[in-house]
N, C-alpha and C positions, 0 to 999 in steps of 0.2 A: 808373491803379491797377487791378490785376486784381480782378475781382468774385468772388463765391462759386464761380463755375464755373471760375475760373483756377487757377493752381498752388496758392494757399493753400487754396482749397476742396477741391482734390484731395488735399492732404496731410491735411486733417481727416478726409475720408472714408476714406483709407487707414488712418489711425490708429484710427478707429472700427471699421473692418473687422478690424484686427489684434486689438483688444481683444475684439471679438465672437468671432473664431476661438478666441482663448485661453479665453474663457468656455465656449464649446461643447466645447472639448477637455477642460477640467476637468470639465464636467458629464457628458459622455458617456464619458470615459475614466478619469481619475484618481479622481473621486468614487466611482464603483462599485467601483473597485479598492481604495480605502481602506476602504470599508464592508465589502467581502468579507474583507479582511485582518483588520479588527477582529472580525468574527464568528468567524473561525477562531482568532485569537491571544488574544482576551480570555479565553475559558474556560481556555486553557492557562496564561496568565499568572496568572489568579486561583488556579488549582490550585497552581502553584509558590509563590505568595505565601502561600497558606493553609497550605501544608506547613511554613512557617517560623514560624507563629503559635502562641501558646499557646491552650489550650482556651477561655479567656474572651474571646479576641479574635475568634473565628469566630462563635460563637453569642452575639450581643449586639445590642442595639437601637441602639448607637452604631456607625455604619459606619466602619471603619478600613481603608483600602486597604493601607497598608504596616504590617508588624509593628512594634510598639514595641520589642520586644526579640527580634530574630531568634534562633531556636534550632534545632538539629538533633535535639532530643529526639524529635520525631515519627518521624524516620527510624530512630533507634536502637530505639524501641519497636516500630515496624513489623517490623524485622528480627528482634526477639526474640519477638514474638507468634506469628508463623508462620515456617516454614522457607523464607525467600525465596531462600536459596542453592540449595536443592533445586529450587524452582520455576524459577529461572533456568537451571539445568542442563537441566531437562526441556524448557523452551522452546527452548534452543539446539539440543538433539538433534532435537526435532520439526521445528524450522524448517530446519536444515541438511539433514537427510535428506529431509524432504518436499519442500523447494524444489529440491534437486538432482534427485530423481527426476522431479518435475513438469517441470522445464526440459528434461531429456533426452527425456522422452516428447513434449513439445511440439515439440522440434527434429526428432525422427524422424518424427512424424506429419505435420508441415508439409512436410518434404522429400518424403515419400511422396505427399502430395496434389498436389504441384507437378511432381515430376520422375520419378515412377514410374508406369507404366501398369498399371492393374488394373481389374477390373470394378467397377461401382457407385461409382466415385470421387465423382461429383457427389452421389449420394444420401448418402454418408458425410459429405461436407462440409455438406450441408443438415442432417443430424442434429446436427452440431457447432454450427451456427448455432441450432438449436432449443434445444440445451443451454444456450446463452448466455442464453436468455430464460426458462429455468425457475428459479425461486427455489431456492436450496440447501436451504431449510427443508423442501421437499417430500420430499427423500430422507432426512431424518433418521430416521424410523421404520423404513423397510426396511433402512437401513444398520445401525441399532442391533440389529435382529433378526438380521441376518447376522453382525455382529461378536460378539454375545452367544452365538450358536450355535457359534461357533468358539473360545469362551473367550478373546476378545480384550479383555475389559473390564480396565481398569487396566494396559494394556500400551502400549508405544511403537507397535508395529505396529497396534494397534487404533485409536490416535489418527490415525496417518498414512495407513493404507490407503484409507479411503473417499474421501479428497480428492485422490487422485493424478491424476485426470483434470483437465486444465485447458483448457477450451474457449477461453478468452480467449487464452492463450498460443499455442495452435495456430492460431487465426484470425489473430492479429497476425503471426506468423512466416510463415504462408502468404502473406499479402498482401505482405510484404516480399520473400519468395523470388520472387514473380511479377515483381518489378521488376529482378531480376538479369539481366545480359546473357547471352543463350543461348550466345554465342560462347565465353565462358569455360568453361562446362561441356562444350561440344562439343570444345574443345581438350583438356580433361582426359580426355574419353572417347577421343579419338584416341590419346592417350598410353597408353591401356590402363588407366585408373583406373576401378575399380568404383564402385558407389554409395556405399559407406562411405568410400572414399578421397576421392571427390568431395565428400561431405558435410563431413568433418572437415578436409580440406586446402584446400578451395576455398570452399564455401558459408559455413561457420561463421566463418572469419577475416574475411570481408568483411561479415558481418552482426552485428558486435559491438554497435552501439547497440540494435538490435532485440532481440537476445538479452539484453542487460543490462536492457532495459525489462521483459521478461518475468520475469527473475530478481528484479528489485527489487519488482515488483508481487506476485510470488509470496511473497517473503520477508516483505513487510509483511502480506499476508493470512494467512500461516502464524503469524506472531508474534502477531497480534491476534485470531486465531480464538478464539471463546469458547463458542459453543453446543455444538459437537460435543465438545471436551474436557470441558466441564461434564457432559455426558450420560454419557460412557463412563468417567469417573474419579470415584471417591468416596474414594480414599485420598490423603492429603496428599503422600505420597512420589512420586505419579505426576501430580500436578496441574501445569499450566503457570501462568505468571505471571498471565494474565487471570483464570483460575479461582481462583488463590490470593488475588486481591483479594476475591472473594466469601467465602472462608474468613476473611479478615481482617475484613471487614465483619460477619460473623456472630459473630466472637469478642467483639465489644463493640458493642452497638447503641445505646449512650447518645450524647448530644450531644457528650460529651467526646472521642469517637473520630474526629471529623471530620478533625482535623489528622493523625492517624495514617493514616487512609484516603487523604487527599490525598498524603501522603508515599509510600504504597504505589503510588498511581497514577503518581507521578513516576518511581519506580523502574522501573515497567513500560514507560513510554512513552519515556523518555530514550534508551535504546539504539537503538531503531528510528528515532527522530528524527535521531540523529547519522548513522546509515547513510543515511537518506533525504536529508538535507541535503548530505552529501558526494557522493552519486552521482545526484542528481535530474536533472542535465543530460542524462544518458543517456535518461531517460524522454522528454524533449522531442524529442531526436534520433530515438529509436526510433519514437515515435508518428508523427512526421513522415514517416519513411521508409516505415512500414507503411501510410500512408494515400494513397500515390501512385497505386496501382492498385486498382481496385474489383473 
């Protein structure tokens, strides 16, 4: 009869090792992932659920997770209290125009830093890296003085202009362009293609994921931008959606307004969540491509 060190003992040890590996995988992989997901999803889920509750169900000593009588009254009240349609139009205009210009500038700048020879190229790239480390709040005061001096308050261009530079997009695209095979561009140059033709007919078509990453990150940033539009707009007809939430909160500061405010927050966040969920795979591909070369 085989002893503990025989086949039966080996089977027990293998079984124990498999359970141990499973436990370690759960503890080091799935458990942190589940906790991180809960941290992100729980506030959003609570916001959506609260937007469907009546006033007495949000501010109460009796905790109720699900609404007893789900209602859309909060959404109707939010839409009538402040001009959400105008806020939405303003956000779309600022996001589309600002993101388009930012992406174009990032593509052109990154191409120049990689494929065009000019003096002080390395110094300019170092300045872009420094810009990545500077908090955007530092530039709020000088930007406000500049825009106010040009009578740009409560205007679309006043909201868009100060944020047109995108150090992140330029850095990411530069890192990706460095990974492109030089032979492709050399062949295009031999065929007589200039820089613009090489950029739009060769570089851009094969850099789709990285460009999509820059576009998505830029769109999310423009849509959610709050501080700068809050500073340069004080008229409701020029406010964006995040700033409109402040106007909605100031319109009624009582406890009864929490459901309306939650409904307004859902209106603000749902469009960008849909775009992000539909196209988020490009972010993973683009970040992976851009991180190949240092």
